[in-house]
C-alpha positions in Angstrom: 0.0 0.0 0.0 1.7 3.2 1.1 5.1 1.6 1.6 4.7 -0.2 -1.7 3.7 3.0 -3.6 6.7 4.9 -2.4 8.8 1.7 -2.9 7.8 2.0 -6.5 8.9 5.6 -6.5 12.4 4.5 -5.4 12.5 1.9 -8.2 11.3 4.5 -10.7 14.0 7.1 -9.7 16.8 5.6 -11.9 14.4 5.9 -14.9 13.9 9.6 -14.0 17.6 10.2 -14.0 18.0 8.6 -17.4 15.0 10.6 -18.7 16.4 13.9 -17.5 19.9 13.2 -18.9 18.5 12.7 -22.4 15.9 15.4 -21.9 18.6 17.9 -21.0 20.3 17.7 -24.4 17.0 18.3 -26.2 15.4 21.1 -24.1 16.9 23.1 -21.3 13.5 24.3 -20.1 12.6 24.6 -16.5 8.9 24.1 -16.9 9.2 21.1 -19.1 11.7 19.5 -16.7 9.2 20.1 -13.9 6.4 18.4 -15.7 8.5 15.4 -16.5 9.5 15.1 -12.8 5.9 15.5 -11.6 4.8 12.7 -14.0 7.1 10.3 -12.2 5.7 11.2 -8.8 2.1 10.8 -10.1 3.1 7.4 -11.5 4.0 6.3 -7.9 0.9 7.8 -6.2 -1.9 9.5 -8.1 -3.7 12.7 -7.2 -6.3 12.6 -4.6 -9.8 12.2 -6.1 -11.0 15.3 -4.3 -11.5 18.3 -6.6 -12.5 20.6 -3.6 -9.3 19.7 -1.7 -7.0 20.2 -4.7 -8.8 23.5 -5.4 -8.4 24.7 -1.8 -4.7 23.8 -1.7 -4.2 25.6 -5.0 -5.9 28.8 -3.7 -3.7 28.8 -0.6 -0.6 28.0 -2.7 -1.2 30.6 -5.2 -1.8 33.2 -2.5 1.6 32.4 -1.1 3.3 32.3 -4.5 1.8 35.6 -5.5 3.9 37.5 -3.0 7.1 35.7 -4.1 9.7 37.0 -6.6 8.4 34.5 -9.2 4.7 35.5 -9.1 4.8 35.7 -12.9 5.1 31.9 -13.5 2.1 29.5 -13.5 2.0 27.7 -10.2 0.3 24.3 -9.9 -0.4 22.5 -6.6 -1.8 19.0 -6.0 -2.4 16.5 -3.2 -1.0 13.0 -3.6 -3.3 10.2 -2.5 -1.0 8.5 0.0 -0.6 8.5 3.8 3.1 9.0 3.5 4.1 12.4 5.1 6.0 14.5 2.6 5.9 17.4 0.0 7.8 17.8 -3.2 8.7 20.8 -5.4 9.6 20.5 -9.1 11.2 23.2 -11.3 8.7 25.5 -13.0 6.2 25.9 -10.1 4.9 22.3 -9.6 4.3 21.4 -6.0 2.8 18.2 -4.5 2.0 17.4 -0.9 0.6 14.2 0.5 -2.6 13.4 2.4 -0.5 12.1 5.2 1.1 15.5 5.6 -2.3 17.3 5.4 -3.4 15.1 8.3 -0.7 16.6 10.5 -2.0 20.1 9.9 -4.4 22.0 12.1 -4.6 25.5 10.6 -4.4 27.2 7.3 -1.3 29.0 8.6 0.5 25.6 8.8 -0.7 24.7 5.3 0.7 28.0 4.0 4.0 27.2 5.8 4.3 23.9 4.0 3.5 25.4 0.6 5.8 28.4 1.3 8.7 26.1 2.0 8.1 24.3 -1.4 7.5 27.6 -3.2 10.9 28.8 -1.8 12.6 25.8 -3.4 11.2 26.8 -6.8 12.0 30.5 -6.3 15.6 29.7 -5.4 15.7 27.1 -8.2 17.3 24.6 -5.9 16.4 21.6 -8.0 16.7 23.3 -11.3 20.3 24.5 -10.6 21.3 20.9 -9.9 19.6 19.7 -13.2 21.3 22.5 -15.2 24.7 21.6 -13.7 24.1 18.0 -14.7 23.1 19.1 -18.2 26.4 21.0 -18.5 28.3 18.0 -17.2 26.5 15.6 -19.5 27.3 17.8 -22.5 31.0 17.8 -21.7 31.0 14.1 -21.2 29.2 13.6 -24.5 32.0 15.5 -26.3 34.7 13.5 -24.5 33.1 10.1 -25.2 35.4 9.3 -28.1 38.4 9.4 -25.9 36.9 7.6 -22.9 37.5 4.0 -22.0 34.5 3.6 -19.8 31.8 6.0 -20.7 29.1 3.8 -19.2 30.8 4.1 -15.8 31.0 7.8 -16.1 27.3 8.1 -17.0 26.5 5.9 -14.1 28.2 8.5 -11.8 26.1 11.2 -13.3 22.9 9.2 -12.6 24.2 8.7 -9.1 24.2 12.5 -8.5 20.6 12.7 -9.6 19.8 9.8 -7.3 21.3 11.8 -4.4 19.0 14.7 -5.2 15.8 12.7 -5.3 16.3 10.0 -2.7 18.6 11.7 -0.2 17.3 15.2 -0.8 18.9 18.6 -1.3 21.9 19.9 0.5 21.0 20.8 4.1 21.7 24.5 3.4 19.0 24.5 0.7 16.4 23.1 3.2 17.4 25.6 5.9 17.2 28.4 3.3 13.7 27.3 2.2 12.6 27.1 5.9 13.8 30.7 6.5 12.3 32.0 3.3 9.0 30.2 4.1 8.6 32.2 7.4 9.0 35.5 5.5 6.9 34.4 2.5 4.0 33.2 4.7 4.1 36.5 6.6 4.0 38.5 3.4 0.9 36.5 2.3 -0.8 37.4 5.6 -0.2 34.2 7.5 1.4 33.5 10.9 5.2 33.5 10.3 5.7 31.1 13.2 3.4 28.3 11.8 6.5 26.6 10.4 7.7 26.1 13.9 4.6 24.2 15.0 4.8 22.2 11.8 8.5 21.2 12.4 7.6 20.3 16.0 4.9 17.9 14.8 7.3 16.4 12.3 9.9 15.9 15.1 7.3 13.9 17.1 6.9 11.4 14.3 8.7 8.0 14.4 11.5 8.2 11.9 11.4 4.5 11.1 7.7 4.3 10.2 6.7 3.7 6.6 4.8 7.0 6.5 7.8 9.2 7.3 10.9 7.3 6.2 11.2 9.1 2.9 10.7 12.5 4.7 13.5 11.9 7.1 15.6 10.5 4.3 15.3 13.6 2.2 15.3 16.4 4.9 17.5 17.4 7.8 16.4 16.5 11.4 13.3 18.6 12.3 15.0 19.8 15.6 18.0 21.1 13.5 15.6 22.8 11.2 13.8 24.4 14.1 17.0 25.8 15.5 17.9 27.3 12.2 14.5 29.0 11.8 14.4 30.3 15.3 17.9 31.8 15.0 16.8 33.6 11.8 13.7 35.2 13.4 14.1 38.9 13.9 12.3 41.4 16.1 10.4 42.9 13.1 8.6 39.6 12.6 6.8 39.8 16.0 3.9 41.6 14.4 3.2 38.6 12.2 3.6 35.9 14.9 -0.1 35.5 15.4 -2.8 33.2 13.9 -4.1 34.7 10.7 -7.7 35.6 10.1 -7.9 32.5 7.8 -6.3 30.2 10.3 -9.4 28.3 11.3 -10.5 27.8 7.7 -8.5 24.6 7.4 -10.2 22.8 10.2 -13.6 24.0 9.0 -12.8 22.7 5.5 -11.6 19.3 6.8 -14.6 18.9 9.0 -16.9 19.9 6.1 -18.4 22.9 7.9 
């Protein structure tokens, strides 16, 4: 079930790396790369068959994205139908979060914090920069192939770097940066800037070896470490936005059907 679905994701990952390597030489387009990556995720766990939920998440997500420095791109948000606890950002403005993660949330402020973190990855182009770097490396290797004794081994190394990005996650500094940006971005969108703290506290209370959170802990730094980083970045001028927003209770009302 859940474990099997995301086990399938891990098996599909090498296919994604090969796809991106060949894709890179044909089109260096951020949006197209993002769509290709999202299609892999959707092959592992489909979208939740709940139009109202997906619409709601899109409304909150676009509210957050609209105050970012990349408000001009088309942002798309979706909910994966799995109890696994995680969220994913793909280049070009594609963001997916799981039903399992939504079940952890209590307020719209926390939902905004999750989405702001993923929006920040896209704004900073964390994944896209890695892909572009790999594109450049692949191009150099392609030119060198005639003089190489073991091109297959070298291409295997490239695929290994993609594997690190998708199965072990981004560099810690990128995750810390997205957390810090998320607090500011959520505040600018009218949400509680400290909601990310309560979210990280909830993640920290989860059992790291359970099927539902194993991939989350595999691809992200320890929640306590992330908490320390966000708290240390909080400044006095953020005190005014450290309160529940007017929309805070809308999430619980939506979930309960009221």
